[in-house]
C-alpha positions in Angstrom: -115.6 87.3 69.3 -116.5 83.6 68.9 -120.0 83.0 70.3 -120.6 79.4 69.1 -118.7 76.6 67.5 -119.5 72.9 66.9 -118.3 70.1 64.7 -120.9 67.7 63.3 -120.6 64.4 61.4 -122.3 64.5 58.1 -123.3 61.8 55.6 -122.5 61.5 51.9 -125.8 63.2 50.9 -124.4 66.7 51.9 -122.6 67.3 48.6 -121.2 70.7 47.6 -124.4 71.3 45.5 -126.7 70.2 48.4 -124.8 72.5 50.8 -125.3 75.5 48.6 -129.0 74.7 48.1 -129.4 74.4 51.9 -127.7 77.7 52.5 -129.9 79.3 49.9 -133.0 77.8 51.6 -131.8 78.9 55.0 -131.5 82.5 53.9 -134.7 82.6 51.8 -136.8 81.2 54.7 -135.4 83.5 57.4 -138.0 84.9 59.8 -136.2 88.2 59.7 -136.6 90.2 56.4 -133.5 92.2 57.0 -131.4 89.0 57.0 -132.5 87.9 53.5 -130.2 88.5 50.5 -132.4 89.6 47.6 -132.1 87.4 44.6 -129.7 84.9 46.2 -129.2 82.0 43.8 -126.1 79.9 43.3 -124.9 79.9 39.7 -123.0 76.6 40.1 -119.6 78.3 40.0 -116.9 78.7 42.7 -115.8 81.1 44.1 -119.3 82.6 44.6 -120.3 86.0 45.9 -123.7 87.7 46.4 -125.2 90.4 48.6 -125.6 94.0 49.5 -123.8 96.5 51.7 -125.5 95.0 54.8 -125.9 91.3 54.1 -123.6 89.2 51.9 -122.7 85.5 51.2 -119.4 84.2 49.9 -118.4 80.7 49.1 -114.9 79.2 48.4 -113.6 75.7 47.6 -110.2 74.3 48.6 -109.7 70.7 47.5 -112.5 68.6 49.2 -113.5 71.6 51.4 -116.4 73.9 50.8 -116.5 77.1 52.9 -119.4 79.5 53.2 -119.6 82.8 55.1 -122.7 84.8 55.6 -122.1 88.3 57.0 -124.6 90.8 58.4 -123.6 94.4 59.3 -126.1 96.2 61.6 -126.7 99.9 61.7 -124.8 100.2 65.0 -121.7 98.7 63.4 -122.1 95.2 64.9 -120.9 92.6 62.4 -122.2 89.0 62.6 -120.4 86.2 60.7 -122.0 82.8 60.3 -119.6 80.2 58.8 -120.3 76.7 57.4 -117.3 74.7 56.4 -117.7 71.1 55.1 -114.9 68.6 54.6 -116.6 66.2 52.2 -113.8 63.7 52.3 -113.7 63.4 56.1 -117.5 63.7 56.4 -117.4 66.5 59.0 -118.8 70.0 59.1 -118.2 73.0 61.3 -120.8 75.6 62.2 -119.5 78.8 63.8 -121.0 82.2 64.8 -118.8 85.2 65.5 -119.5 88.8 66.4 -117.2 91.8 65.9 -117.5 95.5 65.8 -116.7 98.3 63.4 -115.3 101.5 64.8 -118.7 103.2 65.0 -120.3 100.2 66.8 -122.3 100.7 70.0 -121.8 98.3 72.9 -124.6 95.8 72.8 -125.4 92.6 74.7 -127.2 90.2 72.3 -128.9 87.0 73.5 -127.3 83.9 72.1 -129.3 81.4 70.0 -128.0 78.4 68.1 -128.1 78.8 64.3 -131.3 77.8 62.6 -129.2 76.2 59.9 -128.6 73.2 62.2 -132.4 72.6 62.3 -132.3 72.3 58.5 -129.4 69.9 58.6 -131.5 67.7 61.0 -134.7 68.0 59.0 -133.0 67.1 55.7 -131.2 64.1 57.2 -127.7 65.3 56.6 -126.3 64.5 60.0 -125.0 61.1 61.2 -125.9 59.7 64.6 -123.4 60.2 67.4 -122.9 56.5 68.3 -126.5 55.4 69.4 -127.8 59.0 69.9 -129.2 61.1 67.0 -128.3 64.7 66.7 -131.7 66.2 67.5 -133.5 69.3 68.7 -135.7 67.1 71.0 -134.7 65.5 74.3 -134.2 61.8 74.8 -136.5 60.4 77.5 -134.9 57.7 79.6 -137.2 55.0 81.1 -136.2 52.0 83.1 -135.1 50.2 80.0 -132.8 52.9 78.6 -131.0 54.1 81.8 -127.8 52.5 80.4 -127.4 55.5 78.0 -126.7 57.8 80.9 -125.2 55.2 83.2 -122.5 54.4 80.7 -121.6 58.1 80.4 -121.5 58.6 84.1 -119.3 55.5 84.6 -117.0 56.5 81.7 -117.8 53.5 79.6 -119.2 55.5 76.6 -117.9 58.7 75.1 -120.0 60.7 72.7 -118.6 63.3 70.3 -121.0 65.9 71.7 -121.5 66.8 75.4 -124.3 65.0 77.2 -126.7 66.9 79.4 -128.7 64.8 81.9 -131.8 66.4 83.5 -133.2 64.6 86.6 -136.7 64.8 87.9 -137.5 66.8 91.0 -138.7 65.3 94.3 -142.2 66.0 93.0 -141.5 64.1 89.7 -141.4 67.3 87.6 -138.8 68.7 85.2 -136.6 71.5 86.9 -136.6 73.4 83.5 -138.2 73.4 80.1 -136.5 70.4 78.5 -137.9 70.9 75.1 -136.6 74.5 75.0 -133.2 73.3 76.3 -132.9 70.6 73.6 -133.9 73.1 70.9 -131.3 75.7 72.0 -128.6 73.1 72.3 -129.3 71.3 69.0 -126.0 70.3 67.4 -124.1 71.3 70.5 -125.1 68.6 73.0 -127.5 65.6 73.6 -130.2 66.3 76.2 -131.2 63.2 78.2 -134.2 63.5 80.5 -135.2 61.1 83.3 -138.8 59.9 82.6 -139.8 59.7 86.3 -138.4 60.0 89.7 -139.0 56.3 90.5 -135.9 55.3 88.6 -133.6 57.1 91.1 -132.9 53.9 93.1 -131.8 52.0 89.9 -129.8 55.0 88.7 -128.0 55.2 92.1 -127.3 51.5 92.1 -126.0 51.3 88.5 -123.9 54.5 88.8 -122.5 53.8 92.3 -124.3 56.9 93.6 -122.7 59.3 91.1 -125.9 60.2 89.3 -127.8 63.5 89.5 -131.2 63.4 91.3 -134.1 65.6 92.5 -133.8 68.2 89.8 -130.0 68.5 89.4 -128.6 68.8 85.9 -125.4 67.0 85.0 -123.1 68.0 82.1 -120.7 65.4 80.8 -118.0 66.4 78.4 -116.3 64.3 75.6 -112.9 65.5 76.9 -112.1 63.4 79.9 -109.6 65.9 81.2 -112.5 68.3 81.9 -114.6 67.1 84.9 -118.4 66.9 84.6 -120.5 69.8 86.0 -123.5 69.5 88.3 -126.0 72.4 88.4 -128.7 72.6 91.1 -132.2 74.0 90.7 -133.1 77.1 92.8 -136.1 77.6 95.0 -137.1 81.2 94.0 -139.3 82.6 91.4 -137.6 82.4 88.0 -135.2 79.7 89.0 -136.3 77.4 86.1 -135.2 80.0 83.6 -132.0 80.7 85.5 -131.1 77.0 85.5 -131.8 76.7 81.8 -129.7 79.7 80.9 -126.8 78.5 83.1 -127.0 75.1 81.4 -126.9 76.5 77.9 -124.1 79.0 78.8 -122.0 76.2 80.3 -122.3 73.9 77.2 -121.7 76.7 74.7 -118.6 77.9 76.6 -117.2 74.4 76.3 -118.0 74.0 72.6 -116.5 77.4 71.8 -113.3 76.7 73.7 -112.3 73.6 71.7 -109.3 74.0 69.3 -110.2 72.9 65.8 -108.3 72.5 62.5 -107.9 75.9 60.8 -109.3 74.3 57.6 -112.6 74.0 59.4 -112.8 77.8 59.6 -113.5 80.4 56.9 -110.3 82.3 57.7 -108.3 79.1 57.6 -109.6 78.2 54.2 -109.1 81.7 52.9 -105.6 81.6 54.3 -104.8 78.3 52.5 -106.2 79.7 49.2 -104.0 82.8 49.4 -100.9 80.7 50.2 -101.7 78.5 47.2 -102.0 81.5 45.0 -98.9 83.0 46.4 -96.9 79.8 45.7 -98.3 79.8 42.2 -97.3 83.4 41.6 -93.9 82.7 43.0 -93.3 79.8 40.6 -94.5 81.9 37.7 -92.2 84.7 38.8 -89.2 82.3 38.9 -90.0 81.0 35.5 -90.2 84.5 34.1 -86.8 85.3 35.6 -85.3 82.2 33.8 -86.8 83.5 30.5 -85.3 87.0 30.9 -82.5 86.4 28.4 -85.0 85.8 25.6 -87.5 88.6 26.4 -85.9 90.8 29.0 -88.1 93.8 28.5 -91.3 91.8 28.5 -90.2 89.9 31.6 -89.4 93.1 33.6 -93.0 94.3 33.0 -94.5 91.0 33.9 -92.2 90.7 36.9 -93.3 94.1 38.2 -96.9 93.0 38.0 -96.1 89.8 39.9 -94.3 91.8 42.6 -97.4 94.0 43.1 -99.7 90.9 43.2 -97.4 89.2 45.7 -97.3 92.2 47.9 -101.1 92.4 47.9 -101.3 88.7 48.8 -98.7 89.0 51.5 -100.7 91.9 53.0 -103.9 89.8 53.0 -102.1 86.8 54.6 -100.7 89.1 57.3 -104.2 90.4 58.0 -105.6 86.8 58.2 -102.7 85.7 60.4 -103.5 88.5 62.9 -107.1 87.4 62.8 -106.2 83.8 63.5 -103.8 84.8 66.3 -106.6 86.8 67.9 -109.0 83.9 67.7 -106.3 81.5 69.0 -105.8 83.8 72.0 -109.5 83.9 72.6 -109.8 80.1 72.5 -106.8 79.8 74.8 -108.5 81.9 77.3 -111.7 79.9 77.0 -109.8 76.6 77.4 -108.0 78.0 80.5 -111.5 78.8 81.9 -112.7 75.3 81.2 -109.6 73.8 82.9 -110.4 75.8 86.0 -113.8 74.2 86.5 -112.4 71.9 89.2 -111.1 75.0 91.2 -112.9 78.1 92.5 -111.9 81.2 90.5 -112.3 84.6 92.1 -115.5 85.6 90.2 -116.9 82.2 89.0 -120.5 81.6 90.0 -121.5 78.5 92.0 -124.9 76.8 92.3 -126.5 79.8 94.1 -128.4 81.9 91.6 -129.1 85.7 91.8 -132.3 86.5 93.7 -132.2 89.8 91.9 -129.9 91.2 89.2 -126.2 91.0 90.2 -127.1 90.0 93.8 -124.3 87.4 94.2 -121.7 89.9 92.9 -122.9 92.7 95.2 -122.8 90.4 98.2 -119.2 89.4 97.4 -118.2 93.0 97.0 -119.9 94.0 100.3 -118.0 91.2 102.1 -114.7 92.5 100.6 -115.5 96.0 101.8 -116.2 94.7 105.3 -113.0 92.7 105.3 -111.0 95.6 104.0 -111.7 97.7 107.1 -109.9 95.1 109.3 -106.8 94.8 107.2 -103.5 96.6 107.8 -102.8 99.0 104.9 -100.1 98.2 102.3 -100.2 94.5 103.1 -100.6 91.9 100.3 -104.2 91.1 101.4 -105.1 94.8 101.6 -103.6 95.5 98.2 -105.4 92.6 96.5 -108.8 93.4 98.0 -108.4 97.1 97.1 -107.5 96.1 93.5 -110.6 93.9 93.2 -112.9 96.7 94.6 -111.4 99.3 92.3 -111.9 97.1 89.3 -115.4 95.9 90.3 -117.4 98.9 91.4 -120.6 98.2 93.4 -124.0 99.4 92.1 -125.0 100.2 95.7 -128.1 97.9 95.8 -127.3 96.5 99.2 -126.7 99.9 100.8 -129.9 101.2 99.2 -132.0 98.2 100.5 -130.4 98.6 103.9 -131.3 102.3 104.1 -134.9 101.7 103.0 -135.4 99.0 105.6 -134.0 101.2 108.4 -136.3 104.0 107.3 -139.5 102.1 107.0 -139.2 99.6 109.9 -137.4 101.7 112.5 -140.7 102.7 114.4 -142.7 99.6 113.3 -146.2 99.5 114.8 -148.3 97.8 112.2 -148.2 96.6 108.5 -149.7 99.6 106.8 -150.4 99.7 103.1 -147.4 101.9 102.2 -145.1 99.7 104.3 -146.5 96.5 102.7 -145.8 98.0 99.2 -142.3 99.0 100.2 -141.5 95.4 101.5 -142.9 93.9 98.3 -140.7 96.2 96.2 -137.7 95.0 98.3 -138.4 91.4 97.3 -140.4 90.1 100.2 -143.5 87.9 99.9 -145.9 88.4 102.8 -148.2 85.8 104.3 -150.4 85.7 107.5 -149.7 83.2 110.3 -152.0 83.8 113.2 -150.8 86.9 115.1 -147.8 87.3 112.9 -146.9 88.1 109.3 -144.2 85.9 107.6 -141.7 87.7 105.3 -140.0 85.4 102.8 -137.1 86.9 100.8 -137.8 86.5 97.0 -139.9 83.4 97.8 -136.8 81.4 99.0 -137.9 79.5 102.1 -134.3 79.5 103.5 -134.6 83.2 104.2 -137.6 84.2 106.2 -138.7 86.0 109.4 -141.9 87.0 111.2 -143.2 90.3 112.5 -146.1 90.9 114.8 -149.3 92.2 113.4 -149.4 94.7 116.2 -146.0 95.9 117.4 -146.0 96.6 121.2 -142.2 96.6 121.9 -140.5 99.9 120.9 -137.4 97.8 119.9 -139.3 95.5 117.6 -138.6 97.5 114.4 -134.9 97.6 115.1 -134.8 93.9 115.9 -136.5 93.1 112.6 -134.0 95.3 110.7 -131.1 93.5 112.4 -132.6 90.1 111.6 -133.1 90.9 107.9 -129.7 92.6 107.4 -127.9 89.8 109.2 -129.5 86.9 107.3 -130.8 88.2 104.0 -128.8 91.1 102.6 
């Protein structure tokens, strides 16, 4: 599975020798001992291979192209491939990270992080600027004198090779997320532009004809004009900053990984080309041997048999690589289809509302489908579609569980006892005092709140509170 892919412009300093030295430095200085290949040192020859049963590095050359693959196999069978492919003539480099599984692999959910190798490329000065923006692991701060950088992008007058992420200041003149962390995680994948202060909103609005992001919204602008820009909004609940950061990173990486690239910018593509070249050479040698059969028939038959066996091996390798390329092409096709659907509303594509707790939005959608299902006539198209969705997306029962707990603990409400307070806190409510009442706010989101009397005198009060919470918050 392709997790990350980007194409970067490089300068003439990144020669074949410099690339191999940088790869060696990258591996030698890894923070994780298990990733280091003992005794890794390039001998100056190509092809090159070094490693153990769990970590290995291979390098090939094809014309002006140098391809390097680092592979790590974990104990659970997870296989990580990190590829660096440089076209020295065109001055471009691809960086790709893939994950696959052996048969004995366990199902795991690793957290994505951009390859540290890109940091080394930046620090060694091997990357060209993207027009007037450097490829950096730090955000670009936009003051009144540099607003044109984002205005030109918003108005479509400038198109960078990498996506542009614009982070606006909140109403209180604060960043809605950790911009330093965002830029670090998106290094080599996008430019991060950050509004210096909220006072530039008026100018931004005037210069962009009101199309700019403001008050904490994040805009993502793609190099591909066929894909509309995305706008992500900050949440108002605890942990919303992290949620906004993760969604921004995920959106950019999905775009980068969905782009079709020349096969010669991939390890498998270069390997495929080398095998075809060898196959053609073997075929030519085989034909020449046939022509010489009259002079040395016995010798030729023996050589020809060797050629046939070699050719069969090469054909088998090519067949394996072709299947691998087809699988990657199908994966990219699916990702591109997903990106093309950004201007529509797919069945299970998240909007700007973030989960207040794990899988909350998904559970609400499934609960609504269950309610709708009860009113449908069986064996109709709508009934069959909703039944299919529910069968393939089982609920974890969180909403039902919360509902039952609320009914049980609030049914005969008289006062906010210590056990009841603890129960409400565990359900996600923050509790504050307001005169003769308590205010309950659901997961700290001010849109969802209600009050309860400190001393309940009406026997129906508990049931009314339950109906209020279920109707507006669950």
